[in-house]
N, C-alpha and C positions, 0 to 999 in steps of 0.2 A: 664436502667442499666448504671452505670458510667464506662467509659472505662479506668479510671485511678485508680491506687492503692490509697487507702484512705490517705496514708502517703506522697503522692507525694507533694512536696513543690513547689508552683507557683513561677515563676520568680519575682525577685524584680524589682522595677521601673527602676533602672539603667541598669539592664540586658535586660529588655524589650526595652529600648532605643537602645541598640546595635542591637537588632533584627530588629527594625523598620529602623535603618540606613542601615542594610544589605538589607532590602526590597527595600529601595530607590535606592541602587546600582543595584539591580536586575531590577527594573523598568527602570532606565537609560540605562542599558545594552540592554534590550529588545527593547527600543525605538531606540537606536543608530544602532543596528544591523538590526532591522526590517525596518527602514527608508531607508537604503541603498539597502536592498534586495527586498523590496516589494513596488514597484511603488511610492516611495518617499512620503509616508504618515506615520505620527506618529501613534503609537499604543496606547498611553495613554494621548496624548495632545489634549483633546477633545475641549478645548476653541478654539485652532487654527483650528481644523477641523470644528467646527461650523461656525467660521468666514469665512473660505474658502468655506464651503457649501453655505452660503448666497451669496458670491461673484459669484460663478460659476452658481448658480441658476439665478442670474441677467443676466449673460452672455449666458445662455442657453447652457452651455458646459456640456452635460449630462454625458460624460465620467468622467469628474472631479467631477461632482455631485455625481456619484456613488462611486468614489474613496474616497471621504471625508464623504459621508453619511453612507457607509457600516460599517466602523469601529465604528461610533457612535452607530449604532444598536447593533453591537457585544459587545461594551463596556457596553451598558445599560443592555443587557442580562446577561453579566458577573456580573454586579452590583447586579441585581436581584437574580441571582443564588447564589452569595456569601452571600448576606444578608439573603436569605432563609436558607442556610446551617447554618449560625451563629445563626439564630433564632431557628432552629431545635435543635441545640446544647444547646441553653439556656433553652428551654422548657424541654429537656431530661436531663438537668444538666450534660452534657458531658464536663468535665473540659478541655479536649483536643480538643475542637471544632474547633480550628484554623486548625488542621490537616485535617479536613473535606474539607475545602476550598483549602488548599495547595495541597492536593492530586489531586484534579481536575486540578488545575493550572499546576502542574508538568506534568500531562498527556497531556494537550494542548500544552505546550511548547516542550515536548519530541517528539510529533508527528511531529512538524515543524522541529526540529533538525534532526530527523532520515530521513525524506523524503527530506529535504534540497532542496526545489525548486529553480531553477536558470534559468536565461535567460527568454525565452518565457514561461517557466512553472511557473515562479513566478508571477502568475496572481492575480487579485484583491481578489479572493475568499480566498486565504491564509491569508489575513489580519484578518479574523475572529478569528483564533486561538490566536495570541498574544493579540489582542484587548480585546477579552473575558477574557483571562487570567489576563490582567491588571485590568479589571473591577472587577474581583473577588478579586484580591489582595487589591484593594482600601478599601474594607470594613472589612479587617481582624483586624489590630491594628489601632484604630482610636483615642486612648487616651494614653498620657504619663503623668501620674499624673493628674493635672487639665487642661491639654492642649490638644486641639483637633489637631490631626495630620493626614496627608495622605501621603502615600509613593509613589504615582504614578504621582503626578503633583505638580509643584513647585511654581505656582503663589501665592497661599495662604501662602506657607512657607516663601517666600521672603517678603510678606506683613507683616506677623507676626514678622519676623526677624527685619525688619525696625522699626516697632512699638515698639518692646521690647527694641531695642537699643536706640531709641529716649527717651522712658520713663526712661530707666536706666540712660541716660545722664543727664536728668533733676534732677533725684533723687540724683545722685552723685554730681552734681553742688551744690544743696541745702545743702547736708551734709558737703561738703568742706567749703562752706561759713559760715555755722553755727558753725564749729569747734567742733562739737559734738564728745566726746570721743568714741573710739571704732569703728568709721566709716570704717576704712580700712578692719577690719574683716567682717563687715556687707557687704561691697562692693563686696567681692569675693563670698559671699553666697546669694546674693540677688536673689529673685525669677525671676525678669525680665532678669537678666543675664543668669539664667538657661534656660529661655524660648528662649533667643537668641541663646544659644548653641544648643538647640534641633533643632530649625528650620534652623539655619545656617548649622548644620551638615547634615540635610536632603538634602538641596540644594547641598552641596559639594559632598556628596556621589552619588547623582543623576548625577551630572556633571562627576564624575569619571567613573560611570557606562556607561554613553553615550560615553565617550572617548574610554573606553576599549571595549565596544560593537562594535563600528564602526571599531576600529582597528582589532579586532578579526574576524569580518565578512569579511573584505578584505582578510584575510588569509585563513579562513576555511569555508566561506559561512555561512549558517544558522546552520551548525553543531556547530558553536561557542556557540549556545544557550545551549549546554551541560553544560557550566559553571554556568549560573543561575539555570539550572535544578538541578545541584549538590548542589548549595547553598540552594535551596528550600528543597531538600531532607534532608539536615542537620538540617534545621529549623523544618521540619516535625518531624524528630526523637527527637529533643529537646523538642518539644511540647508534644510528647508522654511520655517523661520522667518527664518533669517539665512544667505544663500547662502555656502557655504564655498569653492567654486571658481567665482565668477561669471565671466561672459563679459566680456572686456576689449576695448576698441576696438583694432583692428589685431592682434588675437591671431592667431598663426600656427597652421597645422594640426599637431596632434599633436607628433611628435618635433622638428619645426622650432622649436617654442617653447622 
């Protein structure tokens, strides 16, 4: 059974871009607030956690091994859970399948916001909630047009941003030297410039989210997570009205797409 009315119009690519930028802000916010409140470990930066895990394994610092290994496990479980829900939505042709994942993510973050562990109560176990939530979010919107994107970590986004800018710079230099008519109009609509805007925007919104999350946590503790919960609820409602990641004919399974 399809959960959406047949006439529901999916979001256009530009509108989906605004949603994925909002998700990047949410991820930055959760990372910034969670780092300050929960034993100084990031909840979506798994590259850093993996490097730290290796370092502390070499030092036999088992407390830090647990601190950096635990969110890795939670993030992976979140990835698996999110990918499973998205695939269930694909197989059942639920056009609002994104809301399946966002609903669980909202619950995980809302629990943390309501209970608001502080001081000695902000133990390692609480990391499970935001890390699993960020893992789930990672597999929600993974494409904008022909570009692969992720809203929860920025190393790949910065890499793609730099590659797109470098390629665009060479293209622009060649066009200027050739004196080809109409190149200024082509320059502002070039595909590589669009790619740079997408990935640069992801990084910027993640940065703004980290700043606002850290600032809010210092004032309200983890109750500040109410802001990303509210943002996710709005995206949830939007997906129910206008599918954000609708099922497409011939769509492949997960990573194959």
